[in-house]
C-alpha positions as CSV (number, residue, x, y, z in Angstrom):
1,X,-7.3,-4.6,7.0
2,X,-9.4,-1.9,7.3
3,X,-11.7,-3.9,9.8
4,X,-14.8,-2.7,8.2
5,X,-16.8,-4.9,6.0
6,X,-18.3,-2.0,3.7
7,X,-15.3,-0.8,1.9
8,X,-14.8,-2.4,-1.9
9,X,-12.2,-4.5,-2.0
10,X,-10.5,-4.0,-5.6
11,X,-6.9,-6.2,-6.4
12,X,-4.8,-5.1,-9.1
13,X,-2.0,-6.1,-11.1
14,X,-3.1,-10.1,-11.5
15,X,-0.8,-11.5,-14.3
16,X,1.8,-13.7,-15.6
17,X,4.7,-13.3,-18.0
18,X,5.2,-15.1,-20.8
19,X,8.4,-15.0,-21.9
20,X,10.2,-14.6,-18.6
21,X,10.6,-11.0,-17.4
22,X,13.9,-9.2,-17.6
23,X,13.7,-8.6,-14.0
24,X,12.6,-11.7,-12.8
25,X,16.0,-12.8,-11.0
26,X,14.8,-14.9,-8.6
27,X,14.9,-19.0,-8.1
28,X,11.3,-18.8,-9.6
29,X,12.8,-17.4,-13.1
30,X,15.3,-20.6,-13.1
31,X,12.5,-22.8,-13.7
32,X,12.1,-23.7,-17.2
33,X,8.1,-23.9,-17.1
34,X,8.0,-20.8,-14.9
35,X,7.4,-18.2,-17.6
36,X,6.2,-21.0,-20.8
37,X,2.8,-19.7,-23.0
38,X,1.6,-22.7,-21.3
39,X,2.2,-21.7,-17.7
40,X,1.0,-18.0,-19.1
41,X,-2.1,-19.5,-20.6
42,X,-3.3,-21.5,-17.9
43,X,-2.9,-18.7,-14.9
44,X,-5.0,-16.3,-17.1
45,X,-7.7,-19.5,-17.8
46,X,-7.0,-19.5,-14.1
47,X,-7.9,-15.8,-13.7
48,X,-11.1,-16.1,-15.5
49,X,-12.4,-19.3,-13.9
50,X,-12.0,-17.5,-10.5
51,X,-15.5,-17.1,-8.6
52,X,-14.1,-14.0,-6.5
53,X,-18.0,-14.2,-4.6
54,X,-17.2,-15.5,-0.8
55,X,-19.2,-15.8,1.9
56,X,-18.9,-12.9,4.7
57,X,-16.6,-15.0,7.4
58,X,-15.4,-13.7,10.6
59,X,-16.3,-10.1,8.9
60,X,-14.3,-10.7,6.1
61,X,-15.6,-11.0,2.6
62,X,-14.2,-11.4,-1.3
63,X,-13.0,-9.0,-3.7
64,X,-15.7,-6.8,-5.3
65,X,-13.1,-6.5,-8.8
66,X,-10.4,-7.8,-9.6
67,X,-8.4,-6.8,-12.2
68,X,-5.8,-8.2,-15.0
69,X,-2.2,-7.4,-15.8
70,X,-2.3,-5.9,-18.7
71,X,-3.6,-5.6,-22.1
72,X,0.1,-5.3,-23.9
73,X,4.0,-5.9,-23.1
74,X,6.0,-2.9,-21.9
75,X,9.1,-1.5,-20.6
76,X,8.9,-1.1,-16.9
77,X,11.8,1.1,-15.4
78,X,13.8,-0.1,-18.8
79,X,13.4,-3.7,-18.0
80,X,11.5,-5.7,-20.8
81,X,7.6,-7.4,-19.1
82,X,5.9,-9.7,-20.9
83,X,2.4,-9.8,-19.0
84,X,0.5,-8.5,-21.9
85,X,-2.2,-10.9,-23.9
86,X,-0.3,-8.9,-27.1
87,X,2.8,-8.5,-27.5
88,X,3.1,-5.1,-29.1
89,X,0.3,-2.3,-30.2
90,X,0.8,-3.8,-33.3
91,X,-0.5,-7.0,-33.0
92,X,-3.5,-8.2,-33.8
93,X,-3.4,-11.3,-32.2
94,X,-3.1,-12.4,-28.3
95,X,-0.6,-14.5,-27.3
96,X,-2.6,-17.3,-26.1
97,X,-4.5,-19.4,-29.1
98,X,-4.7,-22.6,-30.4
99,X,-2.0,-24.2,-32.9
100,X,-5.0,-24.1,-35.9
101,X,-5.7,-20.5,-35.1
102,X,-5.5,-18.3,-38.2
103,X,-5.7,-14.6,-37.9
104,X,-8.8,-13.3,-39.8
105,X,-8.0,-11.3,-42.8
106,X,-9.8,-8.5,-42.2
107,X,-7.6,-8.1,-39.4
108,X,-4.2,-7.7,-41.7
109,X,-6.7,-6.0,-44.4
110,X,-7.3,-2.6,-41.9
111,X,-4.6,-2.5,-40.2
112,X,-3.7,0.8,-41.7
113,X,-6.7,2.0,-39.8
114,X,-4.6,2.5,-36.3
115,X,-3.1,5.4,-38.7
116,X,-6.6,6.6,-39.5
117,X,-7.4,7.1,-35.6
118,X,-3.9,8.3,-34.3
119,X,-4.3,10.9,-37.4
120,X,-8.0,11.9,-36.2
121,X,-6.6,12.0,-32.4
122,X,-4.0,14.1,-33.1
123,X,-6.2,16.6,-35.5
124,X,-8.5,16.6,-32.4
125,X,-6.2,17.4,-29.9
126,X,-4.4,20.0,-32.3
127,X,-8.2,21.9,-32.6
128,X,-8.6,21.5,-28.8
129,X,-5.8,23.8,-28.3
130,X,-6.1,26.1,-31.0
131,X,-9.8,26.7,-29.1
132,X,-7.8,27.3,-25.8
133,X,-5.5,29.6,-27.1
134,X,-8.3,31.4,-29.4
135,X,-10.5,31.6,-26.6
136,X,-7.6,32.7,-23.8
137,X,-6.4,35.5,-26.7
138,X,-10.0,36.7,-27.2
139,X,-10.4,37.0,-23.4
140,X,-7.1,39.2,-22.9
141,X,-8.2,41.4,-25.6
142,X,-11.7,41.8,-24.1
143,X,-9.8,42.6,-21.0
144,X,-7.7,45.0,-22.5
145,X,-10.7,46.7,-24.1
146,X,-12.4,47.2,-20.7
147,X,-8.7,48.6,-19.2
148,X,-9.0,51.2,-21.9
149,X,-12.6,52.1,-21.7
150,X,-12.6,52.5,-18.1
151,X,-9.5,54.6,-18.0
152,X,-11.4,56.6,-21.1
153,X,-14.3,57.3,-19.1
154,X,-12.3,57.7,-16.1
155,X,-10.2,60.5,-17.7
156,X,-13.8,62.2,-19.4
157,X,-15.0,62.5,-15.8
158,X,-11.7,63.8,-14.3
159,X,-12.0,66.5,-17.3
160,X,-15.4,67.9,-16.6
């Protein structure tokens, strides 16, 4: 691509959708197995087992980093996509799990922590904004005071 072997190559947005993404309007979307949880799981397993190390060959080498897309399902330009390992922010378990998986009670028991952390985040952001505004007000008052003192010094100098 760049004809240089010393550049870093990062590969992003590697993923698979399950269930079928709303925007998938190709022949692949007609295949009943294309967007199954089984296909999604197999794709993710293969992603985790992918050996990205390649020997340099003819000046080409493998990627330095590869990123999975994405942690949670999302809406993209009004279309619901299901590339996430977790369906929603409120889900405590991954989509990929064994049939006998039982969600730990501790996850259910402490689900209220999300609300607490969100509240702390709001408080931190609000406090930061108040500090910034106070600093700006103090700075402006200092400039006014300096301007007033400078004007009064100029006036007293001219009156002599």
